[in-house]
N, C-alpha and C positions, 0 to 999 in steps of 0.2 A: 308628270313624263320630261323626262328627260330631254336635251337639244336634240341628240342624235335621232333617236326616237320620232321627234316632232318632224327632222327633216326627211327622214326616212317613209314616214306615213303621209306626208304631204305631197311624196314622189318627187323628191329635189334630184334624187341620187338612188343608186344602185351602187354597190361594191364591185370595184375591180377585178381582173383574173388574177392581178400582183397585187400584195399585200402594199396597204399605202395609197392605191389609186383607185380613182370612181367614175362610174359614167355619171357625168353631169346631164340629167335627163331633161325631156321639154321643158319642166315645172322650172325645176333650175336651172336651165339655159335662160328663159325667158327673163329671169331677173339679172341676170349677167348679161344680158343683153340691152337691159334698160339703165344698167348702171353704166354700160361702156357707152351708149347711146348721150347721156345725161351730159359725162363728162367728156367726151369727145368733142362735143359741141362748144362748152367752156375752153378746151385747149383751143381749139381753132379761131377762137376770139383773141387769142393772144397771139395769133401768127404760125401757131405749132402745125406741122407737117405730119402724116404719117408716112412710115416705113416697113419693110419687113427686111429684116438681116437675117443670117444663117444660124443655126443652131448649133450647127457643128463646126469647132475651132481647135487650133492644134494646142496641147497643152504646153508646150513651151510658151507661146503667147501668154497665157494667163500666168505663167509663172517671173514674166520680166517684172511684174507688180509684187515684189514679197510680200508688204504686208496684208494686200488684196487677198492673196492666195492663202494665207495663212489662217484668212479670215474664214474661207469657204472649204478648206483642205477637206473636213469631217462631212461634208455634205454633197461633194462632186459624185457624178458618175461618168466613168472614163469609159472609153472603146478602146482595147488593144490589138485588136482582129478583127479585118473582114474578109468574108470568106476563111480562106486558107492561108491568108497572107498577114503574118505579123507588122504591127506598124512600128517605124522607128519613132516616131512623133505619135504619141496614144492621141488620142481625139478625147474634148470634151463634150459633155452635153450640157446646152446654155443653164447654168445657174443663177447667172446674170449676165449683162453684156457691154461693160465698160470696155473691156478691151476689143471687142468687134466694133463697138461704135468709134472707138479711137482708131482703130484700122481703115475705118470710112474717112473719118475726118482728116485723116491724114494725107488721104488720094484727091478730097475736092475741097479741101480750103485753103486757098492761094491768098486772098488780099482781105484786109480791114473792110474791105466793100461787102464780103460774103457774109461778114457778123451782124447780128447774131444768127446763127445758125439754130434752129429749133425745131425737134424730129421728136416721134415719138410712134412706138410699135405697141401694139397689142397681141400678148404672143402668150406661148406656154414654156415655162422653165422645169428645172428638173433639179431635186434636192432631196438628199436621202435624209429620213426622218426614223427614230429609233421606235418612237411613239405617234404615227400616224393617227389622224382622226379626221372626218370628213368636213372638208371645207376650213378646218383650223389647221390643221398642217398635214399636206398628200406629199407623195413622191413628185407627180407632176399635178403643178396649177396653172392658172392664166392670171395674167395680170396688163396691166399697161406699165410701160420703161419709158419715161421721157428723157432725154440727152439734148442737153441745150451746151454752146459755146459761145462765149459773150467777150468783148473789147476789154473789159476789167473788173474790178471786184465788184464794185459799186451796182454794177449792172447786173452781173450775175447774182448777188444777194438780192436786190429787186424781183430778180426773175421769180427766185424762190420763192420769197414773200407774196407773189400772186399765185404761184401756184399753191400752195399754205390756204391761201384765203378760198382758193377754187374746191380743193379738199374740206375745207372746213365746213364751206358755206353748203356744200351738197350733202355731208353726213349728215349736218344738224338740220337743215330744213328740208331735206328730202327724205333721208332714209330714217330721218326721226331719233337719231344718235346722238345724244350729249357725248362732246368730246372734250379732253383737256391736250393744249399743244404746246408743247415745249422743247430744249434741247435734250438730245442723248447724251448721256455722262460720256466721259472719255474710255470709258471700258467697252459701253455698249453703243458706241456711234459705228455707221458703217464702216471695214476695213477701208483704208485709204481715204476717205473724208477729212475735210476740216472740221466740217460742222454738218450733225444730224439734226435734223427737226422731225418730232415724232406727233402722230394724232391717234391718242391714247382713248378707249372708254372702259370705266369700270362695270363690269356685267354684272347681275343680280346676284350671283356665287361669291363676288369679293376677288375675284380674278382679274387682270389686266387685259386687252384684248390691242395689240397693235392695229390699226386699220387702215393709216398709209404713212408714207414718209420723204420726206424732201432732202437731199443732199448736195451740200456744198464743197467741192473737190479743190476748189482752188486752181492752182496750174499741176497736181501730182500727177494727175494719168497723163495728160497732155504732154507734160516734160518726160516721164518714161518712154512714151512712144512717139516721142517727136515729133508732135503736133504743132506746127507751126504757121504765120500768115505774114504777109509784108505790110507795115506800119505805113504811114501818111509818109515817112520819113524815108521806105524802102528796105526798112530792117526785118529780118526774121525776131518775130515776137511769138511768146505763147500765148493762148487763149485762156479764160479762163471757165469752169465745167461746172454745171450743174446734174442732177439725176433726181428723179423721183417715182412713184409708183404706189398704186393700190392693186390691190388681187381680188381673188375670188373667195378670201377672208371676209371681205365685206358682206358675204352672204351669212356666214356666220354670225356677225356683229349684227345684222337686221334680224335675225333668226331669235338668238338668245336675248337681244335686248327689248323685245315683244311678246313673246310665244308666251303661251299658258297652259294647261293641263289637258284643254281641248284641242290643241295644235299650234299653228302659226297665227300671228297677228300682220299683217301687211299693210304699211300705208298706200293708198291709191294708187300712186305711180307705178309700183313694183307688184302690183296683183296682175296675174293673167285675164283673170275676170276680175274686174272692180266693184260689178254689182250683180248677184243673182236675184231674178224674179221667180218665185216661186208662187204658181196658182195653187188656190186651196179648192179642189173640186169636190164636189156635191156627187155621192154615189149614185142616181140615178136622175139626174136633172141636166138632161143633154142640152136642151135649150140655155139654161142658166149659164152650165158651162162652157158654152161657145160664147156667151157674154164674157165669163171670166178670160177667155183664151183671148177676142178682140181686143179688152182692155189692155191686155198685158201687154200684146202687141203694141198698143200705141205707147205704152211707158218705154217699151224697147226701144219704139222709132225715134221718141223723143230723145231720149239717153243717148241715143246711136249719133243723131244728131248733133248732140254738144260734144261727141269725141269722147264716150266712155264706150270701155269695153263691157258690154253687157252678156250674161248666158240666161236664156230663158228657158224653163224646162218644161217641155211637151206636155199637152194633155194625153198623152199616148203611156207617159213614164212607166215603170215597172216597178218602180220601189215607193217607198211611202215618204210622207212629208217630214217625218222624223228623220227619214235617212239622208234627204235631201241637206236638211240642216245641218246634219253631223258631217256630211262631207264638206260644206262650205265651211265651216268651222274648221277642218282638220287641215283644208290649204290655204286657209286664212282671208278670204273672198272677205273684203272690208265691208258692204251692206249686203244686206239682203232685204228685198222686198215680198211683203204677203199678202199676195191679192186674193180674196175669196166674195160671196156674195154682196157681204153687205160694203166692202169697199167699191164694188161697181155700183151698187145703189145708190151710195152716199157721194160717189165720185171722189173717194179718197185714196191716200197710201199710205199703208201701215209698214213702217222699216224699223230695222234696228242695225246697230253697226258692231261689227265683228269685235271691237274691243270691250264694249258694253252691254253684253247679251241681256241683261237684267231692264234694260231701259226701254222698250219699245214705245216708239210714238206713231201718231196718226197726225197728216193734213191733209188737206184739200189736193188735189191735181195741181192745181195752179201755186198754191202757196209752196207743195213741196220744190218745184223747180223756180220759184222766186227766192227760196231759202237756200236752195241746194248749194251753191258755194261757202256759203256762212257755215252749213250745217257741216259741209267736207273740210272747213280751215278748223272747224272746232271740234273733229276728231284728231286732226292735227297736233292740235295744242294740248290734248288731253294726253295723247300717247308721249309727245315729249316731255310732257310736264310729269309724269308717272315715273316715265325714266330716270329723268333727272332727280326725283325724290329719292327712288330705290338709290340711285348711284351716291348722293351724300350722305344718305344713311351708312354708308360702305366706308365713308372717310375718317378717318381717327387721325391727331395731331399728337405725334409724340417727340418727348424732348430726351429723353435719354435713352439707352441701348439696353440696358438693363429691363426694362420696361417694355422694349420691342420685344425681346426674346421670350416674355411671359404671355404676349397675346395671343388671340385668336388669331391665325394667319390668314382667316378668310376674310381680309379687310384689305383697305388701300390706307396706306399710312402718310402723313404728309410730316417731313421732317427737314431740317436746317442739314447741310449736307457738304462737304469740302470739294466734292467730285474729284477725290486722287483715286487712282487707279486701286492703288494698294489696301486704301481704306474699303474701297467696293469689293475687291476679292475677298477680306478678310466677312466681310457681312455676308459676302452670297456662301462663303463655304460654313458659316456658321448656321445660316437660317435658308439657307436656298430659295432667298430672294434678292432682288436685283431692283435698282431704280428705274424705273420706266418714263419718265420725263423730269427735266429740273427747269428750273427758270430763275434768273437772277432780281433781287432785289434791292432796295435804296438802303437797307438795314445790315446792321452786322450781329449775327450770331455766333453759337457753338456747334458745330457741327457733333448730330446726336450721338456718332462713335467714337470718333477720335479726340473732338473737344475742341479741334483748331478751330480756330475763327474765320467763317466763312458769310460771303451773301449768298451764297445760291440755297434754295428751296428744292424739295424734291417730293415723287413720289415712290415708294419703295411697296413690294408688293409682290404676288406670285402671278405668273403669267402664262396665258396658252403658248 
């Protein structure tokens, strides 16, 4: 089963009326809301406040930052006419919001006492995609877009690293996706940024997926849009700016990292129903079936009391046992309890985790609840360890470009790299691969392409 089919069968989306758009259905939006809730809490711990800014703004405003508009020009949606009126200054549908935030900052920033100014919005954005794919690349998608202003470079970069840590911990400890964190190259960094950090994962097919980014703008946008504040000496001063975001692409990362041929595998935190209680009724034993029902309700009550989302299949269900097992596997329900006559007599619980369907286990009623947190943590560890193992198998170290040209491209390549635009452009032209992230080392080696000395190592490969 491929990724798109897994998402479709689990009813995370339906195809939209326009190519490249999707309906995010209740199951899919439930995952996004949980992502949003978790991250929003962490942002607010740093003092970030939520806002909502216009999704329409004049094209001339975007054109004020030439490097920025050049980076987005192929993806921009514009509106040139409203009703019968031709617009003198066409409008842009928000591809990103740097210019809008700067417009706002210009109005409200007065003094050094207003800093840091920490804002975030949860919104939709529009970008034209030639080859759209649900959750991976859509014409319209959802994300968080944080923008902050700071007194100096030190405070701004410190804040960037705080956001990086939030994203990394969330992706690795909650979505259970192993990620690599590093700089974007000079060619691949965000248009208009001084530095861009990326959080990338390597998927089971060997391709990279960018899950989140953090940008340090320095004073670039603020200077272009004349954003200033009065410092302690009462002189006009330009602030230092950051931006950061994660999108509904995280759903793609979650599904692709963990799914199998049966369907989704979701961590407890992101499943609509975390536990399915499935009674195994006898055909003609009404009294015994009532005992099974009551025992299942007792289990349900105890689990709900512990704040778990539980679905109990009623005695009157029309489908058979196998059907409900199959459906829970398709949507990725993390745990299934199977309760029949023997479980009631023995006061036991038979259960199986979605990620390891071959290993059914049985515990006494009290042992099940006493050990539940340990069982849950073990599931998380096994999911993360499996994803890490698969990821590591896809990494290959490369010394020279000749070998790089001959290798299977469904891999991630660790190389020494000079971080020069012209060198990367040549690599991209010859192989259709680009750098995903890079990091600086204390050692010196030769770039795998141009053989110039460098301290940078990088991951190269194909990406979604």
